[in-house]
Each structure stands twice: as structure tokens, then as C-alpha cells.
C-alpha positions as a Markdown table, in Angstrom:
| # | Residue | x | y | z |
|---|---|---|---|---|
| 1 | Met | -17.9 | 44.0 | 8.0 |
| 2 | Ser | -19.5 | 46.2 | 10.7 |
| 3 | Asp | -22.9 | 47.7 | 10.2 |
| 4 | Pro | -22.4 | 51.3 | 9.0 |
| 5 | Thr | -25.5 | 52.5 | 10.9 |
| 6 | Leu | -24.4 | 50.9 | 14.2 |
| 7 | His | -23.0 | 54.1 | 15.7 |
| 8 | Ser | -25.2 | 56.5 | 13.8 |
| 9 | Ile | -27.1 | 59.0 | 15.9 |
| 10 | Thr | -28.8 | 60.7 | 12.9 |
| 11 | Gln | -30.8 | 57.7 | 11.6 |
| 12 | Asp | -34.6 | 57.4 | 11.6 |
| 13 | Pro | -35.7 | 57.5 | 15.3 |
| 14 | Asp | -38.0 | 54.5 | 14.8 |
| 15 | Asp | -35.1 | 52.4 | 13.7 |
| 16 | Phe | -32.9 | 53.6 | 16.5 |
| 17 | Ala | -35.7 | 52.8 | 19.0 |
| 18 | Val | -36.1 | 49.3 | 17.6 |
| 19 | Gln | -32.4 | 48.6 | 17.9 |
| 20 | Val | -32.1 | 49.9 | 21.4 |
| 21 | Ala | -35.2 | 48.0 | 22.5 |
| 22 | Asp | -33.9 | 44.8 | 21.0 |
| 23 | Ser | -30.6 | 45.2 | 22.8 |
| 24 | Ile | -32.3 | 45.8 | 26.1 |
| 25 | Glu | -34.8 | 43.0 | 25.8 |
| 26 | Ser | -32.0 | 40.6 | 24.8 |
| 27 | Phe | -30.0 | 41.6 | 27.9 |
| 28 | Ile | -33.0 | 41.0 | 30.2 |
| 29 | Val | -33.8 | 37.6 | 28.7 |
| 30 | Ala | -30.1 | 36.5 | 28.7 |
| 31 | Thr | -29.3 | 37.6 | 32.2 |
| 32 | Thr | -32.5 | 36.2 | 33.6 |
| 33 | Glu | -31.6 | 32.9 | 32.1 |
| 34 | Val | -28.1 | 33.1 | 33.7 |
| 35 | Ala | -29.8 | 33.7 | 37.1 |
| 36 | Arg | -31.5 | 30.3 | 36.8 |
| 37 | Gly | -28.1 | 28.8 | 37.6 |
| 38 | Asp | -28.3 | 26.0 | 35.0 |
| 39 | Glu | -24.8 | 26.7 | 33.8 |
| 40 | Pro | -22.8 | 28.3 | 36.7 |
| 41 | Gly | -19.6 | 27.5 | 34.9 |
| 42 | Ser | -20.2 | 30.2 | 32.3 |
| 43 | Ala | -22.0 | 32.8 | 34.5 |
| 44 | Val | -19.2 | 35.3 | 34.9 |
| 45 | Pro | -17.9 | 35.4 | 31.3 |
| 46 | Phe | -21.5 | 35.5 | 30.0 |
| 47 | Leu | -22.5 | 38.4 | 32.3 |
| 48 | Leu | -19.3 | 40.2 | 31.2 |
| 49 | Leu | -20.4 | 39.8 | 27.5 |
| 50 | Glu | -24.0 | 40.8 | 28.1 |
| 51 | Leu | -23.1 | 43.9 | 30.1 |
| 52 | Ser | -20.6 | 45.0 | 27.4 |
| 53 | Gln | -23.3 | 44.7 | 24.7 |
| 54 | Leu | -25.9 | 46.5 | 26.9 |
| 55 | Leu | -23.4 | 49.4 | 27.5 |
| 56 | Leu | -23.0 | 49.8 | 23.7 |
| 57 | Ala | -26.7 | 50.5 | 23.6 |
| 58 | Gly | -26.3 | 52.9 | 26.6 |
| 59 | Gly | -23.5 | 54.7 | 24.8 |
| 60 | Arg | -25.7 | 55.2 | 21.8 |
| 61 | Leu | -28.4 | 56.7 | 24.1 |
| 62 | Gly | -25.8 | 58.9 | 25.8 |
| 63 | Ala | -24.4 | 60.2 | 22.5 |
| 64 | His | -27.9 | 61.0 | 21.1 |
| 65 | Glu | -29.4 | 64.4 | 21.6 |
| 66 | Asp | -31.9 | 64.6 | 24.5 |
| 67 | Phe | -35.1 | 62.8 | 23.9 |
| 68 | Val | -38.3 | 64.7 | 24.7 |
| 69 | Pro | -41.4 | 62.7 | 25.6 |
| 70 | Glu | -44.7 | 63.6 | 23.9 |
| 71 | Glu | -46.6 | 63.9 | 27.2 |
| 72 | Gln | -45.7 | 66.4 | 30.0 |
| 73 | Tyr | -46.2 | 63.7 | 32.6 |
| 74 | Glu | -45.1 | 60.2 | 32.5 |
| 75 | Thr | -47.9 | 57.6 | 31.9 |
| 76 | Asp | -48.2 | 55.2 | 34.8 |
| 77 | Thr | -46.9 | 51.8 | 33.7 |
| 78 | Gly | -48.2 | 50.1 | 36.8 |
| 79 | Pro | -46.0 | 48.5 | 39.6 |
| 80 | Asp | -42.6 | 47.5 | 38.5 |
| 81 | Met | -42.0 | 43.7 | 38.5 |
| 82 | Asp | -40.6 | 42.3 | 41.7 |
| 83 | Val | -36.9 | 41.5 | 41.2 |
| 84 | Asp | -36.2 | 40.1 | 44.7 |
| 85 | Glu | -36.1 | 36.5 | 43.5 |
| 86 | Leu | -33.8 | 37.4 | 40.7 |
| 87 | Arg | -31.5 | 39.3 | 43.0 |
| 88 | Glu | -31.4 | 36.3 | 45.4 |
| 89 | Arg | -30.6 | 34.0 | 42.5 |
| 90 | Phe | -27.7 | 36.2 | 41.4 |
| 91 | Ala | -26.4 | 36.4 | 45.0 |
| 92 | Ala | -26.4 | 32.6 | 45.4 |
| 93 | Leu | -24.8 | 32.1 | 42.0 |
| 94 | Leu | -22.0 | 34.7 | 42.6 |
| 95 | Glu | -21.7 | 34.3 | 46.3 |
| 96 | Pro | -17.8 | 34.0 | 46.4 |
| 97 | Val | -17.4 | 37.2 | 44.5 |
| 98 | Asp | -20.7 | 39.1 | 44.9 |
| 99 | Val | -19.3 | 41.9 | 47.0 |
| 100 | Phe | -16.9 | 44.4 | 45.4 |
| 101 | Ser | -15.5 | 47.8 | 46.0 |
| 102 | Glu | -17.0 | 50.7 | 44.0 |
| 103 | Val | -16.2 | 54.4 | 43.6 |
| 104 | Phe | -19.4 | 56.2 | 42.6 |
| 105 | Asp | -18.0 | 59.3 | 41.1 |
| 106 | Pro | -14.3 | 59.2 | 39.9 |
| 107 | Tyr | -14.4 | 63.0 | 39.5 |
| 108 | Glu | -15.4 | 63.7 | 43.1 |
| 109 | Pro | -12.1 | 64.2 | 45.0 |
| 110 | Arg | -11.2 | 62.0 | 47.9 |
| 111 | Lys | -14.3 | 59.9 | 47.6 |
| 112 | Ala | -13.8 | 56.7 | 49.5 |
| 113 | Pro | -14.8 | 53.4 | 47.8 |
| 114 | Val | -17.9 | 51.6 | 49.2 |
| 115 | Pro | -18.9 | 48.0 | 49.1 |
| 116 | Ala | -21.5 | 47.0 | 46.5 |
| 117 | Arg | -23.0 | 43.8 | 45.3 |
| 118 | Ile | -23.1 | 42.5 | 41.7 |
| 119 | Ser | -26.4 | 40.9 | 42.4 |
| 120 | Asp | -28.0 | 44.2 | 43.6 |
| 121 | Asn | -26.6 | 46.0 | 40.7 |
| 122 | Leu | -27.9 | 43.6 | 38.1 |
| 123 | Ala | -31.4 | 43.6 | 39.7 |
| 124 | Asp | -31.4 | 47.4 | 39.7 |
| 125 | Val | -30.3 | 47.6 | 36.1 |
| 126 | Ile | -33.0 | 45.2 | 35.0 |
| 127 | Thr | -35.6 | 47.2 | 36.9 |
| 128 | Asp | -34.8 | 50.4 | 35.1 |
| 129 | Leu | -34.7 | 48.7 | 31.7 |
| 130 | Arg | -38.0 | 46.9 | 32.3 |
| 131 | His | -39.7 | 50.2 | 33.2 |
| 132 | Gly | -38.7 | 51.7 | 29.8 |
| 133 | Leu | -39.6 | 48.5 | 28.0 |
| 134 | Ala | -43.2 | 48.8 | 29.4 |
| 135 | His | -43.5 | 52.2 | 27.7 |
| 136 | Tyr | -42.1 | 50.8 | 24.5 |
| 137 | Arg | -44.4 | 47.8 | 24.4 |
| 138 | Ala | -47.4 | 50.1 | 25.0 |
| 139 | Gly | -46.4 | 52.2 | 21.9 |
| 140 | Arg | -45.0 | 55.1 | 23.8 |
| 141 | Thr | -41.6 | 55.1 | 22.0 |
| 142 | Ser | -40.6 | 58.6 | 22.8 |
| 143 | Glu | -41.3 | 58.0 | 26.5 |
| 144 | Ala | -39.3 | 54.8 | 26.5 |
| 145 | Leu | -36.3 | 56.5 | 24.8 |
| 146 | Trp | -36.5 | 59.4 | 27.3 |
| 147 | Trp | -36.6 | 57.0 | 30.2 |
| 148 | Trp | -33.8 | 54.8 | 29.0 |
| 149 | Gln | -31.6 | 57.8 | 28.3 |
| 150 | Phe | -32.4 | 59.6 | 31.6 |
| 151 | Ser | -31.9 | 56.5 | 33.7 |
| 152 | Tyr | -28.7 | 55.6 | 31.7 |
| 153 | Phe | -27.2 | 58.9 | 33.0 |
| 154 | Ser | -28.8 | 58.7 | 36.5 |
| 155 | Asn | -28.7 | 55.1 | 37.5 |
| 156 | Trp | -28.4 | 52.1 | 35.2 |
| 157 | Gly | -25.5 | 53.3 | 33.2 |
| 158 | Pro | -23.1 | 53.9 | 36.2 |
| 159 | Thr | -24.4 | 50.8 | 37.8 |
| 160 | Ala | -23.8 | 48.6 | 34.8 |
| 161 | Ser | -20.4 | 50.2 | 34.2 |
| 162 | Ala | -19.3 | 49.5 | 37.8 |
| 163 | Thr | -20.5 | 45.9 | 37.5 |
| 164 | Leu | -18.7 | 45.4 | 34.2 |
| 165 | Arg | -15.5 | 46.7 | 35.7 |
| 166 | Ala | -15.9 | 44.3 | 38.7 |
| 167 | Leu | -16.4 | 41.3 | 36.4 |
| 168 | Gln | -13.5 | 42.3 | 34.1 |
| 169 | Ser | -11.3 | 42.7 | 37.1 |
| 170 | Leu | -12.4 | 39.3 | 38.4 |
| 171 | Ile | -11.5 | 37.6 | 35.2 |
| 172 | Ala | -8.2 | 39.5 | 35.0 |
| 173 | His | -7.3 | 38.2 | 38.5 |
| 174 | Ile | -8.0 | 34.6 | 37.3 |
| 175 | Arg | -6.3 | 34.8 | 34.0 |
| 176 | Leu | -3.2 | 36.6 | 35.4 |
| 177 | Asp | -3.0 | 34.2 | 38.3 |
| 178 | Gln | -3.2 | 36.9 | 40.9 |
| 179 | Pro | -4.7 | 36.5 | 44.5 |
| 180 | Leu | -8.1 | 38.1 | 44.9 |
| 181 | Ala | -9.0 | 40.3 | 47.8 |
| 182 | Glu | -12.3 | 39.0 | 49.3 |
| 183 | Leu | -14.9 | 41.4 | 50.6 |
| 184 | Asp | -17.0 | 38.7 | 52.3 |
| 185 | Gly | -18.5 | 40.0 | 55.5 |
| 186 | Leu | -18.8 | 43.6 | 54.5 |
| 187 | Asp | -22.1 | 45.2 | 55.2 |
| 188 | Thr | -23.1 | 47.0 | 52.0 |
| 189 | Asp | -25.4 | 49.3 | 54.0 |
| 190 | Glu | -22.4 | 50.7 | 55.9 |
| 191 | Asp | -20.5 | 53.7 | 54.8 |
| 192 | Leu | -17.0 | 52.4 | 55.2 |
| 193 | Ala | -13.8 | 54.4 | 54.7 |
| 194 | Glu | -11.1 | 53.1 | 52.4 |
| 195 | Glu | -8.9 | 52.0 | 55.3 |
| 196 | Asp | -11.8 | 50.0 | 56.7 |
| 197 | Leu | -12.2 | 48.2 | 53.4 |
| 198 | Ala | -8.6 | 47.3 | 53.4 |
| 199 | Glu | -8.7 | 46.1 | 57.0 |
| 200 | Glu | -11.9 | 44.0 | 56.4 |
| 201 | Ala | -10.7 | 42.4 | 53.2 |
| 202 | Gly | -9.4 | 38.8 | 53.5 |
| 203 | Arg | -7.4 | 36.9 | 51.0 |
| 204 | Val | -8.8 | 34.2 | 48.7 |
| 205 | Met | -6.7 | 32.2 | 46.3 |
| 206 | Val | -7.9 | 32.4 | 42.8 |
| 207 | Gln | -8.1 | 28.7 | 42.3 |
| 208 | Glu | -10.8 | 28.4 | 44.9 |
| 209 | Ile | -13.3 | 30.2 | 42.7 |
| 210 | Ala | -12.0 | 29.7 | 39.2 |
| 211 | Gly | -13.5 | 26.3 | 38.7 |
| 212 | Pro | -17.1 | 26.9 | 40.0 |
| 213 | Leu | -17.3 | 30.2 | 38.0 |
| 214 | Gly | -15.9 | 28.8 | 34.8 |
| 215 | Leu | -12.8 | 30.9 | 34.8 |
| 216 | Val | -9.8 | 28.9 | 33.6 |
| 217 | Arg | -6.3 | 30.2 | 34.1 |
| 218 | Arg | -3.8 | 30.2 | 31.2 |
| 219 | Lys | -0.3 | 29.1 | 32.0 |
| 220 | Val | 2.2 | 31.4 | 30.5 |
């Protein structure tokens, strides 16, 4: 039976904060462990699961009325932790499928897709989450909730959603036995038009990446 308070947005704010913080801390711990590369065969399915669970917490933040921090100005949490090593670990682990095509705003007409990297996105999401976690651990609960909610709308929410969509699409390609368009060689700093993406994309057969990434096709 599901928890009747899971989707509640009227429960005690302290309980809500604890649940959101637990979800965020669990995501950071779990994905950092994935980046170690000890079990590459389960990396993609595990990241899909962790991002799905994180976005549930994000949805709860998004559905909640706006949080208002107690202080007018944000308390300095000190320098954010360096995530370059984490980014590099993700990039090495996901190298065959790290680059994907992303549309930033589906409601902006005629917006061309741009290349993005799963490794960059995961590192950016973790940076945002850690920043709020620093406030939470220092006892500034309202500041943490404000930051997580604000950055959910402005950065980590869209970034995590795009990454989840890429991972779900990857697994779908594998399970449905469909060739995968490869974006290797694209420069993610370039602003490429849609036709450029199509021209640059090569073809990679699914079986070349299924084994190393733990994605097993089902024969129908």
C-alpha cells in the first residue's frame, strides 16, 4: 500500500523537508557510487531509476506553494564542491552514449535541438542539490527548500528531466532492437541546427553497447 502522505503538499513543513532532503541525499550517494564504475553493467538502468525517484521529489517541490526563506539574502555556504572528477568518471563510464540531442524548451517554437552530455547534466544536477543540502545541514531549512524549489524550476529539474528522457530512450532502443543514432564527435559547445545534427550523426548497432552497459535485449 502506498504512503497516503507521499503526494501531500499540506503536511507539516518539517516532515516535508526531511523527506525531500532524504531523497536528495540518497540520489547524491547512489549516483556518486555509480560513477565509481565498479558495476558498469548496471549503470544505465540504475541511473534511470535514481533520476526517476529524484524527479518525484522535484515534482513535490514544484507542486508546493512557493517557499520563502527567512533571511532576505542567502547565507554564504562556502565554495561548492568540485564535481570535475565526478563529471569525468560519468563521461568515461557512459562514453558510447554520453552525447544526446536535447530541446531546452518544448514550448518555444522552431527551437532546434542541441547536443548535450549526460555526464555534464548529472554533475550539474548534483551541484545544485549539494548547494541546498549545505543549507539544510546547517539548519536553514526554509533556505534549503527555497533553493531546491527555485533551482528545480530554473536548472536541475529540466536538466534531470532531459537526462531521464535520454536514458529511457537509450533503453528503449536496446529493448526494441532498434539501431541507435550516435552523436560522437559533436562539439557540445557549438550551436548546431537540426540538419547539422542529422548530418553529423553516425549509426551504431545496439548490440555494440548493450553488453557493456548492462542492457539486455528481449527477443519477441
